[in-house]
C-alpha positions in Angstrom: 0.0 0.0 0.0 1.2 3.5 -0.8 0.0 6.6 0.9 0.9 10.0 -0.6 1.2 12.7 2.1 2.0 16.3 1.3 3.2 18.5 4.1 5.3 21.6 4.6 6.4 20.2 8.0 9.6 18.2 7.3 9.7 16.9 10.8 6.5 15.0 9.9 8.0 13.9 6.6 11.0 12.4 8.4 8.7 9.7 9.7 8.0 8.4 6.2 9.9 5.7 4.5 10.6 7.8 1.4 10.5 11.5 0.9 10.4 13.6 -2.2 11.6 17.2 -1.8 10.0 19.5 -4.4 10.5 23.2 -5.2 8.6 25.2 -7.8 7.2 22.0 -9.3 10.7 20.4 -9.6 11.9 17.3 -7.9 15.0 18.1 -5.9 15.6 14.7 -4.3 13.8 11.4 -3.6 15.1 9.0 -1.0 14.7 7.7 2.6 14.9 10.5 5.2 18.2 9.2 6.6 19.8 9.0 3.2 18.7 12.6 2.4 20.3 13.8 5.7 23.4 11.8 4.8 23.8 13.9 1.6 24.7 16.9 3.7 28.4 17.8 3.4 30.5 19.1 6.3 29.3 20.1 9.7 26.1 21.7 11.0 26.2 23.8 14.2 23.2 25.0 16.2 23.6 28.2 18.3 21.4 30.0 20.7 22.6 33.6 20.8 21.3 37.0 21.7 20.6 39.3 19.8 19.7 36.6 17.2 19.7 38.9 14.2 23.1 40.3 14.9 24.4 36.8 15.7 23.2 35.6 12.2 24.9 38.5 10.5 28.1 37.8 12.4 28.0 34.1 11.5 27.4 34.8 7.8 30.6 37.0 7.9 32.7 34.2 9.4 35.1 32.2 7.3 33.8 28.7 6.3 30.1 29.5 7.1 28.1 28.8 3.9 24.6 29.3 5.2 22.8 30.5 8.4 19.1 29.8 8.9 16.8 30.6 11.8 14.8 27.9 13.4 12.7 29.6 16.0 15.2 31.1 18.5 18.0 28.9 17.3 20.4 29.4 14.4 21.8 26.6 12.2 25.2 27.4 10.6 26.3 25.1 7.7 30.1 24.6 7.4 30.5 22.4 4.2 34.4 22.3 4.4 34.6 21.2 8.0 34.7 17.4 8.5 32.0 16.1 10.8 34.7 14.8 13.2 35.7 18.4 13.8 32.2 19.8 14.2 32.3 20.2 18.0 35.5 22.2 17.7 33.8 24.3 14.9 30.9 25.0 17.3 33.3 26.3 19.9 35.1 28.4 17.3 31.8 30.0 16.2 30.7 30.7 19.8 34.1 32.3 20.5 33.7 34.5 17.4 30.3 35.6 18.5 31.5 36.4 22.0 34.3 38.5 20.6 31.7 40.4 18.6 29.9 41.2 21.9 27.1 38.7 21.2 25.9 36.6 24.1 26.0 32.8 23.4 23.8 30.6 25.5 24.6 27.3 23.7 26.6 26.1 20.7 26.7 22.5 19.6 27.3 20.3 16.6 24.1 18.7 15.3 23.1 16.3 12.5 21.4 18.2 9.7 17.6 18.1 9.7 15.5 17.4 6.6 14.7 21.1 6.6 18.5 21.9 6.6 18.9 19.5 3.6 15.9 21.0 1.8 17.1 24.6 2.2 20.5 23.6 0.9 19.0 21.8 -2.1 16.8 24.8 -2.9 19.8 27.2 -2.7 21.9 25.0 -4.9 19.1 24.5 -7.5 18.4 28.3 -7.5 22.2 28.9 -8.1 22.2 26.3 -10.9 19.1 27.8 -12.4 20.4 31.3 -12.1 23.8 30.3 -13.6 22.0 28.6 -16.6 19.8 31.7 -17.0 22.7 34.1 -16.9 24.8 31.8 -19.2 22.2 32.1 -21.9 22.4 35.9 -21.7 18.9 36.2 -20.3 19.9 38.0 -17.1 
């Protein structure tokens, strides 16, 4: 039996056996949730810092940080060039950088990427690919 469930809540989707991630009518990925999370390169760090907006801006300016996304009061920083074995050290480095910038850090830890982290990364890379193809044809 197959059940098709559509949901914007990727924490719900992670309970399924297979997940298709779609954006703008295009299939970005189709696989088991764990396999999709395994596609993520590098390290993912979760931070709880105040003020959050200033913390996000400071993180985006730090070397090696590719993406910063807000998840409620927490920030997820993607570090694609940091091996997962070094992710705890990376979390400490980011926290220290925020503290030096005068930003209060309540918590910083390495985490496994969520389906939402993977989805955001896939959307960004597909947008960049689409934009590059568009500009390459002289349509920009």
